[in-house]
Each structure stands twice: as C-alpha cells, then as structure tokens.
Gaussian input, Z-matrix of N, CA and C with variables (Angstrom, degrees):
# hf/3-21g

backbone

0 1
 N
 C     1     B1
 C     2     B2     1     A1
 N     3     B3     2     A2     1     D1
 C     4     B4     3     A3     2     D2
 C     5     B5     4     A4     3     D3
 N     6     B6     5     A5     4     D4
 C     7     B7     6     A6     5     D5
 C     8     B8     7     A7     6     D6
 N     9     B9     8     A8     7     D7
 C    10    B10     9     A9     8     D8
 C    11    B11    10    A10     9     D9
 N    12    B12    11    A11    10    D10
 C    13    B13    12    A12    11    D11
 C    14    B14    13    A13    12    D12
 N    15    B15    14    A14    13    D13
 C    16    B16    15    A15    14    D14
 C    17    B17    16    A16    15    D15
 N    18    B18    17    A17    16    D16
 C    19    B19    18    A18    17    D17
 C    20    B20    19    A19    18    D18
 N    21    B21    20    A20    19    D19
 C    22    B22    21    A21    20    D20
 C    23    B23    22    A22    21    D21
 N    24    B24    23    A23    22    D22
 C    25    B25    24    A24    23    D23
 C    26    B26    25    A25    24    D24
 N    27    B27    26    A26    25    D25
 C    28    B28    27    A27    26    D26
 C    29    B29    28    A28    27    D27
 N    30    B30    29    A29    28    D28
 C    31    B31    30    A30    29    D29
 C    32    B32    31    A31    30    D30
 N    33    B33    32    A32    31    D31
 C    34    B34    33    A33    32    D32
 C    35    B35    34    A34    33    D33
 N    36    B36    35    A35    34    D34
 C    37    B37    36    A36    35    D35
 C    38    B38    37    A37    36    D36
 N    39    B39    38    A38    37    D37
 C    40    B40    39    A39    38    D38
 C    41    B41    40    A40    39    D39
 N    42    B42    41    A41    40    D40
 C    43    B43    42    A42    41    D41
 C    44    B44    43    A43    42    D42
 N    45    B45    44    A44    43    D43
 C    46    B46    45    A45    44    D44
 C    47    B47    46    A46    45    D45
 N    48    B48    47    A47    46    D46
 C    49    B49    48    A48    47    D47
 C    50    B50    49    A49    48    D48
 N    51    B51    50    A50    49    D49
 C    52    B52    51    A51    50    D50
 C    53    B53    52    A52    51    D51
 N    54    B54    53    A53    52    D52
 C    55    B55    54    A54    53    D53
 C    56    B56    55    A55    54    D54
 N    57    B57    56    A56    55    D55
 C    58    B58    57    A57    56    D56
 C    59    B59    58    A58    57    D57
 N    60    B60    59    A59    58    D58
 C    61    B61    60    A60    59    D59
 C    62    B62    61    A61    60    D60
 N    63    B63    62    A62    61    D61
 C    64    B64    63    A63    62    D62
 C    65    B65    64    A64    63    D63
 N    66    B66    65    A65    64    D64
 C    67    B67    66    A66    65    D65
 C    68    B68    67    A67    66    D66
 N    69    B69    68    A68    67    D67
 C    70    B70    69    A69    68    D68
 C    71    B71    70    A70    69    D69
 N    72    B72    71    A71    70    D70
 C    73    B73    72    A72    71    D71
 C    74    B74    73    A73    72    D72
 N    75    B75    74    A74    73    D73
 C    76    B76    75    A75    74    D74
 C    77    B77    76    A76    75    D75
 N    78    B78    77    A77    76    D76
 C    79    B79    78    A78    77    D77
 C    80    B80    79    A79    78    D78
 N    81    B81    80    A80    79    D79
 C    82    B82    81    A81    80    D80
 C    83    B83    82    A82    81    D81
 N    84    B84    83    A83    82    D82
 C    85    B85    84    A84    83    D83
 C    86    B86    85    A85    84    D84
 N    87    B87    86    A86    85    D85
 C    88    B88    87    A87    86    D86
 C    89    B89    88    A88    87    D87
 N    90    B90    89    A89    88    D88
 C    91    B91    90    A90    89    D89
 C    92    B92    91    A91    90    D90
 N    93    B93    92    A92    91    D91
 C    94    B94    93    A93    92    D92
 C    95    B95    94    A94    93    D93
 N    96    B96    95    A95    94    D94
 C    97    B97    96    A96    95    D95
 C    98    B98    97    A97    96    D96
 N    99    B99    98    A98    97    D97
 C   100   B100    99    A99    98    D98
 C   101   B101   100   A100    99    D99
 N   102   B102   101   A101   100   D100
 C   103   B103   102   A102   101   D101
 C   104   B104   103   A103   102   D102
 N   105   B105   104   A104   103   D103
 C   106   B106   105   A105   104   D104
 C   107   B107   106   A106   105   D105
 N   108   B108   107   A107   106   D106
 C   109   B109   108   A108   107   D107
 C   110   B110   109   A109   108   D108
 N   111   B111   110   A110   109   D109
 C   112   B112   111   A111   110   D110
 C   113   B113   112   A112   111   D111
 N   114   B114   113   A113   112   D112
 C   115   B115   114   A114   113   D113
 C   116   B116   115   A115   114   D114
 N   117   B117   116   A116   115   D115
 C   118   B118   117   A117   116   D116
 C   119   B119   118   A118   117   D117
 N   120   B120   119   A119   118   D118
 C   121   B121   120   A120   119   D119
 C   122   B122   121   A121   120   D120
 N   123   B123   122   A122   121   D121
 C   124   B124   123   A123   122   D122
 C   125   B125   124   A124   123   D123
 N   126   B126   125   A125   124   D124
 C   127   B127   126   A126   125   D125
 C   128   B128   127   A127   126   D126
 N   129   B129   128   A128   127   D127
 C   130   B130   129   A129   128   D128
 C   131   B131   130   A130   129   D129
 N   132   B132   131   A131   130   D130
 C   133   B133   132   A132   131   D131
 C   134   B134   133   A133   132   D132
 N   135   B135   134   A134   133   D133
 C   136   B136   135   A135   134   D134
 C   137   B137   136   A136   135   D135
 N   138   B138   137   A137   136   D136
 C   139   B139   138   A138   137   D137
 C   140   B140   139   A139   138   D138
 N   141   B141   140   A140   139   D139
 C   142   B142   141   A141   140   D140
 C   143   B143   142   A142   141   D141
 N   144   B144   143   A143   142   D142
 C   145   B145   144   A144   143   D143
 C   146   B146   145   A145   144   D144
 N   147   B147   146   A146   145   D145
 C   148   B148   147   A147   146   D146
 C   149   B149   148   A148   147   D147
 N   150   B150   149   A149   148   D148
 C   151   B151   150   A150   149   D149
 C   152   B152   151   A151   150   D150
 N   153   B153   152   A152   151   D151
 C   154   B154   153   A153   152   D152
 C   155   B155   154   A154   153   D153
 N   156   B156   155   A155   154   D154
 C   157   B157   156   A156   155   D155
 C   158   B158   157   A157   156   D156
 N   159   B159   158   A158   157   D157
 C   160   B160   159   A159   158   D158
 C   161   B161   160   A160   159   D159
 N   162   B162   161   A161   160   D160
 C   163   B163   162   A162   161   D161
 C   164   B164   163   A163   162   D162
 N   165   B165   164   A164   163   D163
 C   166   B166   165   A165   164   D164
 C   167   B167   166   A166   165   D165
 N   168   B168   167   A167   166   D166
 C   169   B169   168   A168   167   D167
 C   170   B170   169   A169   168   D168
 N   171   B171   170   A170   169   D169
 C   172   B172   171   A171   170   D170
 C   173   B173   172   A172   171   D171
 N   174   B174   173   A173   172   D172
 C   175   B175   174   A174   173   D173
 C   176   B176   175   A175   174   D174
 N   177   B177   176   A176   175   D175
 C   178   B178   177   A177   176   D176
 C   179   B179   178   A178   177   D177
 N   180   B180   179   A179   178   D178
 C   181   B181   180   A180   179   D179
 C   182   B182   181   A181   180   D180
 N   183   B183   182   A182   181   D181
 C   184   B184   183   A183   182   D182
 C   185   B185   184   A184   183   D183
 N   186   B186   185   A185   184   D184
 C   187   B187   186   A186   185   D185
 C   188   B188   187   A187   186   D186
 N   189   B189   188   A188   187   D187
 C   190   B190   189   A189   188   D188
 C   191   B191   190   A190   189   D189
 N   192   B192   191   A191   190   D190
 C   193   B193   192   A192   191   D191
 C   194   B194   193   A193   192   D192
 N   195   B195   194   A194   193   D193
 C   196   B196   195   A195   194   D194
 C   197   B197   196   A196   195   D195
 N   198   B198   197   A197   196   D196
 C   199   B199   198   A198   197   D197
 C   200   B200   199   A199   198   D198
 N   201   B201   200   A200   199   D199
 C   202   B202   201   A201   200   D200
 C   203   B203   202   A202   201   D201
 N   204   B204   203   A203   202   D202
 C   205   B205   204   A204   203   D203
 C   206   B206   205   A205   204   D204
 N   207   B207   206   A206   205   D205
 C   208   B208   207   A207   206   D206
 C   209   B209   208   A208   207   D207
 N   210   B210   209   A209   208   D208
 C   211   B211   210   A210   209   D209
 C   212   B212   211   A211   210   D210
 N   213   B213   212   A212   211   D211
 C   214   B214   213   A213   212   D212
 C   215   B215   214   A214   213   D213
 N   216   B216   215   A215   214   D214
 C   217   B217   216   A216   215   D215
 C   218   B218   217   A217   216   D216
 N   219   B219   218   A218   217   D217
 C   220   B220   219   A219   218   D218
 C   221   B221   220   A220   219   D219
 N   222   B222   221   A221   220   D220
 C   223   B223   222   A222   221   D221
 C   224   B224   223   A223   222   D222
 N   225   B225   224   A224   223   D223
 C   226   B226   225   A225   224   D224
 C   227   B227   226   A226   225   D225
 N   228   B228   227   A227   226   D226
 C   229   B229   228   A228   227   D227
 C   230   B230   229   A229   228   D228
 N   231   B231   230   A230   229   D229
 C   232   B232   231   A231   230   D230
 C   233   B233   232   A232   231   D231
 N   234   B234   233   A233   232   D232
 C   235   B235   234   A234   233   D233
 C   236   B236   235   A235   234   D234
 N   237   B237   236   A236   235   D235
 C   238   B238   237   A237   236   D236
 C   239   B239   238   A238   237   D237
 N   240   B240   239   A239   238   D238
 C   241   B241   240   A240   239   D239
 C   242   B242   241   A241   240   D240
 N   243   B243   242   A242   241   D241
 C   244   B244   243   A243   242   D242
 C   245   B245   244   A244   243   D243
 N   246   B246   245   A245   244   D244
 C   247   B247   246   A246   245   D245
 C   248   B248   247   A247   246   D246
 N   249   B249   248   A248   247   D247
 C   250   B250   249   A249   248   D248
 C   251   B251   250   A250   249   D249
 N   252   B252   251   A251   250   D250
 C   253   B253   252   A252   251   D251
 C   254   B254   253   A253   252   D252
 N   255   B255   254   A254   253   D253
 C   256   B256   255   A255   254   D254
 C   257   B257   256   A256   255   D255
 N   258   B258   257   A257   256   D256
 C   259   B259   258   A258   257   D257
 C   260   B260   259   A259   258   D258
 N   261   B261   260   A260   259   D259
 C   262   B262   261   A261   260   D260
 C   263   B263   262   A262   261   D261
 N   264   B264   263   A263   262   D262
 C   265   B265   264   A264   263   D263
 C   266   B266   265   A265   264   D264
 N   267   B267   266   A266   265   D265
 C   268   B268   267   A267   266   D266
 C   269   B269   268   A268   267   D267
 N   270   B270   269   A269   268   D268
 C   271   B271   270   A270   269   D269
 C   272   B272   271   A271   270   D270
 N   273   B273   272   A272   271   D271
 C   274   B274   273   A273   272   D272
 C   275   B275   274   A274   273   D273
 N   276   B276   275   A275   274   D274
 C   277   B277   276   A276   275   D275
 C   278   B278   277   A277   276   D276
 N   279   B279   278   A278   277   D277
 C   280   B280   279   A279   278   D278
 C   281   B281   280   A280   279   D279
 N   282   B282   281   A281   280   D280
 C   283   B283   282   A282   281   D281
 C   284   B284   283   A283   282   D282
 N   285   B285   284   A284   283   D283
 C   286   B286   285   A285   284   D284
 C   287   B287   286   A286   285   D285
 N   288   B288   287   A287   286   D286
 C   289   B289   288   A288   287   D287
 C   290   B290   289   A289   288   D288
 N   291   B291   290   A290   289   D289
 C   292   B292   291   A291   290   D290
 C   293   B293   292   A292   291   D291
 N   294   B294   293   A293   292   D292
 C   295   B295   294   A294   293   D293
 C   296   B296   295   A295   294   D294
 N   297   B297   296   A296   295   D295
 C   298   B298   297   A297   296   D296
 C   299   B299   298   A298   297   D297
 N   300   B300   299   A299   298   D298
 C   301   B301   300   A300   299   D299
 C   302   B302   301   A301   300   D300
 N   303   B303   302   A302   301   D301
 C   304   B304   303   A303   302   D302
 C   305   B305   304   A304   303   D303

   B1=1.4853
   B2=1.4807
   B3=1.3075
   B4=1.4624
   B5=1.5147
   B6=1.3756
   B7=1.4695
   B8=1.5401
   B9=1.2923
   B10=1.4601
   B11=1.4684
   B12=1.3520
   B13=1.4736
   B14=1.5259
   B15=1.3563
   B16=1.4636
   B17=1.5116
   B18=1.3311
   B19=1.4898
   B20=1.5161
   B21=1.3206
   B22=1.4020
   B23=1.5293
   B24=1.3434
   B25=1.4866
   B26=1.5393
   B27=1.3419
   B28=1.4403
   B29=1.5243
   B30=1.2782
   B31=1.5077
   B32=1.5198
   B33=1.2849
   B34=1.4634
   B35=1.5715
   B36=1.2810
   B37=1.4622
   B38=1.4629
   B39=1.3599
   B40=1.4595
   B41=1.5125
   B42=1.2750
   B43=1.4744
   B44=1.4980
   B45=1.3306
   B46=1.4587
   B47=1.5042
   B48=1.2904
   B49=1.4924
   B50=1.5215
   B51=1.3065
   B52=1.5126
   B53=1.4980
   B54=1.3260
   B55=1.4464
   B56=1.5275
   B57=1.3416
   B58=1.4599
   B59=1.5347
   B60=1.3654
   B61=1.4273
   B62=1.5003
   B63=1.3147
   B64=1.4815
   B65=1.5109
   B66=1.3598
   B67=1.4877
   B68=1.5559
   B69=1.2748
   B70=1.4747
   B71=1.5289
   B72=1.3388
   B73=1.4909
   B74=1.4974
   B75=1.3630
   B76=1.4581
   B77=1.5068
   B78=1.3239
   B79=1.4645
   B80=1.4949
   B81=1.3085
   B82=1.4581
   B83=1.5104
   B84=1.2903
   B85=1.4292
   B86=1.5358
   B87=1.3293
   B88=1.4640
   B89=1.5475
   B90=1.3022
   B91=1.4219
   B92=1.5221
   B93=1.3234
   B94=1.4404
   B95=1.5664
   B96=1.3390
   B97=1.4845
   B98=1.5131
   B99=1.3442
   B100=1.5041
   B101=1.5118
   B102=1.3490
   B103=1.4256
   B104=1.5898
   B105=1.3735
   B106=1.4669
   B107=1.5341
   B108=1.3387
   B109=1.4872
   B110=1.5302
   B111=1.3708
   B112=1.4056
   B113=1.5264
   B114=1.3981
   B115=1.4086
   B116=1.5199
   B117=1.3561
   B118=1.4148
   B119=1.5083
   B120=1.3124
   B121=1.4441
   B122=1.5595
   B123=1.2690
   B124=1.4681
   B125=1.5808
   B126=1.2838
   B127=1.4388
   B128=1.5687
   B129=1.3150
   B130=1.4783
   B131=1.5062
   B132=1.3430
   B133=1.4900
   B134=1.4614
   B135=1.3146
   B136=1.4464
   B137=1.5132
   B138=1.3176
   B139=1.4995
   B140=1.5328
   B141=1.3379
   B142=1.4815
   B143=1.5140
   B144=1.2938
   B145=1.4974
   B146=1.5244
   B147=1.3703
   B148=1.4960
   B149=1.5457
   B150=1.3150
   B151=1.4232
   B152=1.5499
   B153=1.3020
   B154=1.4548
   B155=1.5556
   B156=1.3175
   B157=1.4847
   B158=1.5577
   B159=1.2819
   B160=1.4473
   B161=1.5265
   B162=1.3249
   B163=1.4475
   B164=1.5597
   B165=1.3361
   B166=1.4406
   B167=1.5359
   B168=1.3006
   B169=1.5062
   B170=1.5042
   B171=1.3531
   B172=1.4616
   B173=1.5068
   B174=1.3545
   B175=1.4988
   B176=1.4908
   B177=1.3622
   B178=1.4648
   B179=1.5474
   B180=1.2785
   B181=1.5062
   B182=1.5442
   B183=1.2540
   B184=1.4886
   B185=1.5241
   B186=1.3389
   B187=1.4871
   B188=1.5154
   B189=1.3263
   B190=1.4688
   B191=1.5474
   B192=1.3253
   B193=1.4680
   B194=1.5069
   B195=1.3421
   B196=1.5009
   B197=1.4766
   B198=1.3443
   B199=1.4865
   B200=1.5338
   B201=1.3189
   B202=1.4877
   B203=1.5392
   B204=1.3370
   B205=1.5120
   B206=1.4817
   B207=1.3435
   B208=1.4473
   B209=1.5023
   B210=1.2904
   B211=1.4510
   B212=1.4961
   B213=1.3240
   B214=1.4458
   B215=1.5691
   B216=1.3127
   B217=1.4344
   B218=1.4982
   B219=1.3731
   B220=1.4438
   B221=1.5272
   B222=1.3354
   B223=1.4322
   B224=1.5092
   B225=1.3732
   B226=1.4805
   B227=1.5082
   B228=1.3879
   B229=1.4028
   B230=1.5431
   B231=1.3077
   B232=1.4901
   B233=1.5271
   B234=1.3146
   B235=1.4210
   B236=1.5165
   B237=1.2245
   B238=1.4830
   B239=1.5027
   B240=1.3782
   B241=1.4219
   B242=1.5426
   B243=1.3770
   B244=1.4634
   B245=1.5762
   B246=1.3483
   B247=1.4395
   B248=1.5699
   B249=1.3345
   B250=1.4983
   B251=1.5409
   B252=1.3247
   B253=1.5105
   B254=1.4997
   B255=1.3035
   B256=1.5171
   B257=1.5348
   B258=1.3146
   B259=1.4806
   B260=1.5529
   B261=1.3296
   B262=1.4404
   B263=1.5235
   B264=1.3143
   B265=1.4931
   B266=1.4942
   B267=1.2870
   B268=1.4858
   B269=1.5082
   B270=1.3552
   B271=1.4955
   B272=1.4802
   B273=1.3236
   B274=1.4558
   B275=1.5139
   B276=1.3511
   B277=1.4745
   B278=1.4981
   B279=1.3463
   B280=1.4722
   B281=1.5240
   B282=1.3338
   B283=1.4184
   B284=1.5559
   B285=1.2790
   B286=1.4719
   B287=1.5532
   B288=1.3561
   B289=1.4142
   B290=1.5217
   B291=1.3029
   B292=1.4780
   B293=1.5290
   B294=1.3091
   B295=1.4695
   B296=1.4935
   B297=1.3441
   B298=1.4408
   B299=1.5732
   B300=1.2732
   B301=1.4940
   B302=1.5002
   B303=1.3126
   B304=1.4700
   B305=1.5092
   A1=108.70
   A2=117.38
   A3=122.68
   A4=108.92
   A5=113.96
   A6=118.01
   A7=114.16
   A8=118.35
   A9=121.76
   A10=115.92
   A11=115.93
   A12=121.19
   A13=115.37
   A14=116.18
   A15=115.80
   A16=112.08
   A17=115.16
   A18=120.11
   A19=108.30
   A20=118.73
   A21=122.12
   A22=111.46
   A23=115.48
   A24=120.52
   A25=111.46
   A26=116.78
   A27=117.29
   A28=113.10
   A29=117.46
   A30=121.26
   A31=110.98
   A32=117.18
   A33=122.20
   A34=110.42
   A35=118.53
   A36=121.94
   A37=119.33
   A38=116.66
   A39=121.32
   A40=110.36
   A41=116.64
   A42=119.09
   A43=112.19
   A44=115.46
   A45=118.98
   A46=111.46
   A47=116.37
   A48=118.77
   A49=110.38
   A50=114.56
   A51=120.08
   A52=109.71
   A53=118.63
   A54=122.78
   A55=110.09
   A56=115.80
   A57=119.79
   A58=112.99
   A59=114.51
   A60=120.59
   A61=110.78
   A62=115.62
   A63=121.86
   A64=112.03
   A65=115.19
   A66=119.15
   A67=108.05
   A68=119.27
   A69=119.29
   A70=109.64
   A71=116.19
   A72=119.71
   A73=109.85
   A74=115.43
   A75=120.56
   A76=112.46
   A77=116.65
   A78=119.14
   A79=112.32
   A80=118.36
   A81=121.39
   A82=110.59
   A83=117.40
   A84=122.08
   A85=111.68
   A86=117.21
   A87=120.85
   A88=110.21
   A89=118.54
   A90=120.84
   A91=110.23
   A92=117.80
   A93=122.37
   A94=110.61
   A95=113.05
   A96=116.93
   A97=110.73
   A98=116.68
   A99=120.50
   A100=110.54
   A101=114.22
   A102=120.12
   A103=110.26
   A104=112.92
   A105=118.42
   A106=110.19
   A107=115.06
   A108=117.79
   A109=110.85
   A110=115.36
   A111=118.92
   A112=114.34
   A113=114.24
   A114=119.41
   A115=115.06
   A116=115.03
   A117=122.27
   A118=114.73
   A119=117.97
   A120=122.97
   A121=111.44
   A122=117.04
   A123=122.94
   A124=107.89
   A125=115.56
   A126=121.84
   A127=113.81
   A128=115.26
   A129=119.07
   A130=110.77
   A131=116.90
   A132=115.64
   A133=113.04
   A134=118.63
   A135=121.26
   A136=108.93
   A137=117.93
   A138=120.92
   A139=108.53
   A140=117.53
   A141=119.08
   A142=110.04
   A143=116.44
   A144=118.06
   A145=113.80
   A146=114.64
   A147=119.34
   A148=109.12
   A149=118.25
   A150=122.14
   A151=110.01
   A152=118.35
   A153=120.77
   A154=110.85
   A155=116.71
   A156=119.58
   A157=109.12
   A158=118.04
   A159=121.82
   A160=109.09
   A161=117.76
   A162=121.87
   A163=110.87
   A164=114.48
   A165=119.37
   A166=110.53
   A167=116.41
   A168=120.78
   A169=111.81
   A170=115.18
   A171=119.10
   A172=113.82
   A173=111.48
   A174=117.72
   A175=113.44
   A176=114.32
   A177=117.81
   A178=111.65
   A179=115.14
   A180=118.74
   A181=111.33
   A182=116.38
   A183=120.40
   A184=110.08
   A185=115.22
   A186=119.16
   A187=109.61
   A188=116.55
   A189=120.63
   A190=111.10
   A191=115.79
   A192=120.10
   A193=111.67
   A194=115.38
   A195=117.35
   A196=112.27
   A197=116.33
   A198=118.91
   A199=108.82
   A200=115.73
   A201=117.64
   A202=111.05
   A203=114.20
   A204=118.02
   A205=110.67
   A206=117.47
   A207=121.14
   A208=113.56
   A209=117.87
   A210=121.25
   A211=112.80
   A212=118.53
   A213=124.52
   A214=109.01
   A215=118.41
   A216=119.92
   A217=112.83
   A218=117.15
   A219=121.63
   A220=111.84
   A221=117.11
   A222=119.88
   A223=114.53
   A224=114.69
   A225=119.06
   A226=112.32
   A227=117.62
   A228=120.90
   A229=111.74
   A230=115.66
   A231=121.09
   A232=111.50
   A233=118.68
   A234=120.74
   A235=115.76
   A236=116.40
   A237=122.91
   A238=115.22
   A239=115.94
   A240=118.66
   A241=109.21
   A242=115.74
   A243=117.51
   A244=113.19
   A245=116.02
   A246=118.99
   A247=109.72
   A248=115.76
   A249=117.82
   A250=109.33
   A251=117.68
   A252=117.09
   A253=111.71
   A254=115.43
   A255=119.82
   A256=110.56
   A257=115.62
   A258=118.89
   A259=109.83
   A260=118.48
   A261=118.47
   A262=111.64
   A263=118.79
   A264=122.04
   A265=109.11
   A266=119.24
   A267=122.29
   A268=112.83
   A269=114.04
   A270=116.92
   A271=112.77
   A272=117.03
   A273=121.93
   A274=113.65
   A275=112.84
   A276=117.70
   A277=112.02
   A278=117.21
   A279=119.88
   A280=113.59
   A281=117.43
   A282=123.12
   A283=110.47
   A284=115.16
   A285=119.98
   A286=112.73
   A287=115.50
   A288=119.68
   A289=111.37
   A290=117.14
   A291=123.04
   A292=110.03
   A293=115.72
   A294=119.65
   A295=112.40
   A296=118.61
   A297=120.00
   A298=110.13
   A299=115.77
   A300=119.88
   A301=109.56
   A302=117.77
   A303=120.17
   A304=109.29
   D1=133.54
   D2=177.90
   D3=-79.72
   D4=161.71
   D5=-174.22
   D6=-55.65
   D7=-43.63
   D8=178.95
   D9=-72.22
   D10=-15.59
   D11=-171.72
   D12=-69.97
   D13=-29.42
   D14=-174.38
   D15=-61.10
   D16=-47.03
   D17=-178.91
   D18=-63.47
   D19=-46.13
   D20=179.73
   D21=-62.95
   D22=-42.29
   D23=-179.56
   D24=-58.48
   D25=-42.19
   D26=-178.66
   D27=-65.82
   D28=-22.17
   D29=177.23
   D30=-79.81
   D31=-10.49
   D32=-176.31
   D33=-85.91
   D34=-4.05
   D35=-173.20
   D36=-27.04
   D37=-69.37
   D38=-173.86
   D39=-65.02
   D40=-35.85
   D41=179.06
   D42=-65.91
   D43=-41.42
   D44=178.43
   D45=-69.64
   D46=-35.50
   D47=178.37
   D48=-62.35
   D49=-40.67
   D50=177.78
   D51=-65.07
   D52=-43.46
   D53=179.35
   D54=-62.25
   D55=-43.11
   D56=179.22
   D57=-61.86
   D58=-40.61
   D59=177.96
   D60=-62.24
   D61=-44.26
   D62=177.80
   D63=-62.37
   D64=-41.60
   D65=179.72
   D66=-66.18
   D67=-38.97
   D68=-178.52
   D69=-66.79
   D70=-36.41
   D71=176.25
   D72=-63.49
   D73=-45.93
   D74=178.82
   D75=-63.45
   D76=-35.66
   D77=174.71
   D78=-61.59
   D79=-38.42
   D80=176.73
   D81=-69.29
   D82=-35.61
   D83=174.87
   D84=-62.72
   D85=-39.96
   D86=178.90
   D87=-68.75
   D88=-37.60
   D89=174.06
   D90=-60.37
   D91=-41.03
   D92=177.40
   D93=-58.41
   D94=-43.27
   D95=179.21
   D96=-63.97
   D97=-39.87
   D98=175.01
   D99=-54.62
   D100=-47.66
   D101=-177.67
   D102=-60.63
   D103=-41.68
   D104=178.61
   D105=-56.14
   D106=-43.67
   D107=-178.71
   D108=-67.89
   D109=-42.22
   D110=177.40
   D111=-58.24
   D112=-33.29
   D113=-178.27
   D114=-94.12
   D115=12.39
   D116=-178.60
   D117=56.98
   D118=45.03
   D119=177.26
   D120=-63.40
   D121=158.34
   D122=179.44
   D123=-57.21
   D124=132.70
   D125=-174.46
   D126=-56.16
   D127=-43.50
   D128=179.84
   D129=-64.40
   D130=-36.29
   D131=174.98
   D132=-66.46
   D133=-36.95
   D134=176.56
   D135=-63.25
   D136=-46.72
   D137=-177.79
   D138=-60.69
   D139=-43.20
   D140=179.63
   D141=-59.95
   D142=-42.96
   D143=178.80
   D144=-65.47
   D145=-36.92
   D146=174.08
   D147=-61.07
   D148=-44.50
   D149=-179.62
   D150=-63.26
   D151=-40.76
   D152=177.62
   D153=-63.55
   D154=-39.70
   D155=178.48
   D156=-67.36
   D157=-38.85
   D158=178.92
   D159=-63.97
   D160=-41.67
   D161=178.85
   D162=-62.67
   D163=-39.30
   D164=178.93
   D165=-65.29
   D166=-43.19
   D167=176.41
   D168=-62.46
   D169=-40.54
   D170=176.88
   D171=-58.81
   D172=-44.35
   D173=177.03
   D174=-58.65
   D175=-44.78
   D176=178.29
   D177=-64.21
   D178=-40.10
   D179=176.69
   D180=-61.11
   D181=-44.59
   D182=178.95
   D183=-62.54
   D184=-39.57
   D185=-178.53
   D186=-64.98
   D187=-45.06
   D188=179.18
   D189=-65.21
   D190=-42.63
   D191=178.30
   D192=-59.64
   D193=-45.55
   D194=179.87
   D195=-60.43
   D196=-38.96
   D197=-179.75
   D198=-69.20
   D199=-37.91
   D200=179.51
   D201=-66.06
   D202=-40.70
   D203=178.38
   D204=-62.65
   D205=-40.73
   D206=-174.20
   D207=-82.68
   D208=-6.94
   D209=179.62
   D210=-122.28
   D211=-75.72
   D212=-172.68
   D213=-64.04
   D214=-47.43
   D215=-176.60
   D216=-67.31
   D217=-44.28
   D218=175.91
   D219=-59.76
   D220=-42.03
   D221=176.06
   D222=-58.97
   D223=-43.57
   D224=179.84
   D225=-69.29
   D226=-40.70
   D227=-179.21
   D228=-64.10
   D229=-38.20
   D230=179.69
   D231=-80.64
   D232=-12.80
   D233=-177.53
   D234=-76.22
   D235=179.38
   D236=-175.72
   D237=-92.44
   D238=-10.09
   D239=-171.07
   D240=-97.38
   D241=108.28
   D242=-177.85
   D243=-64.89
   D244=-30.08
   D245=-179.54
   D246=-69.75
   D247=-35.25
   D248=177.59
   D249=-71.20
   D250=-38.59
   D251=174.07
   D252=-59.06
   D253=-45.40
   D254=179.99
   D255=-62.41
   D256=-39.04
   D257=-176.68
   D258=-67.15
   D259=-45.82
   D260=-178.81
   D261=-67.63
   D262=-34.71
   D263=177.37
   D264=-68.08
   D265=-39.70
   D266=174.44
   D267=-60.87
   D268=-39.88
   D269=178.20
   D270=-65.29
   D271=-42.32
   D272=175.61
   D273=-59.09
   D274=-46.31
   D275=176.61
   D276=-59.77
   D277=-43.46
   D278=178.60
   D279=-63.37
   D280=-36.33
   D281=177.67
   D282=-63.31
   D283=-45.91
   D284=179.94
   D285=-69.15
   D286=-35.42
   D287=175.08
   D288=-65.02
   D289=-41.87
   D290=179.50
   D291=-65.85
   D292=-36.84
   D293=-177.41
   D294=-70.38
   D295=-19.84
   D296=-178.26
   D297=-91.96
   D298=-10.17
   D299=176.83
   D300=-82.13
   D301=142.90
   D302=179.28
   D303=-112.08

C-alpha cells in the first residue's frame, strides 16, 4: 500500500464490501466448476460456467477501477505532487496494457 492509500482505502468501505461479497460468490462459482470437472460434466457446459466466472471477475475489476479512478487518481491529479500524478497515471496505463494481453 502506498503512503496516500490508507486514507483513500478507508473511504472505499462500502465499495470494497460489495467487491468482497461478489468475490466470495465467484469463489463459490469456481468451486462449482471444479465439481463439474470432477463429475465429468459436458465440456461446453464447463466452458460456459468458466466464461460466466470470468465475466463476474471482470465486473468486480471494473467496479474497483472506477472507485480508484474517482478517488485515488482524482486526488493525485488534483494534488501538488507531480511525481505522484505521474505514478498514478503510469499505474493506470500498466493496468490497461495488462488487460489487453491474453
């Protein structure tokens, strides 16, 4: 966690609780997919469930990114520290670059 992040992080409370709830639901979904494989479920059904789990994770990621953009990034961009602005912009760039890699 970066120095400025603790104060920002504490403001994320409700958003993080929602993300945690969604992650726990997705965890259960993944366990269900494991059971499907253990029980030799039809491959296409397994793939569809994997795609659904991926979509759920993507939604959680977007939710967290939106909150980060609307809090941490806005704070850094409005702040006086040019190095901090550059750092958060580089982080966002790196996240988008990683998202486009398969």
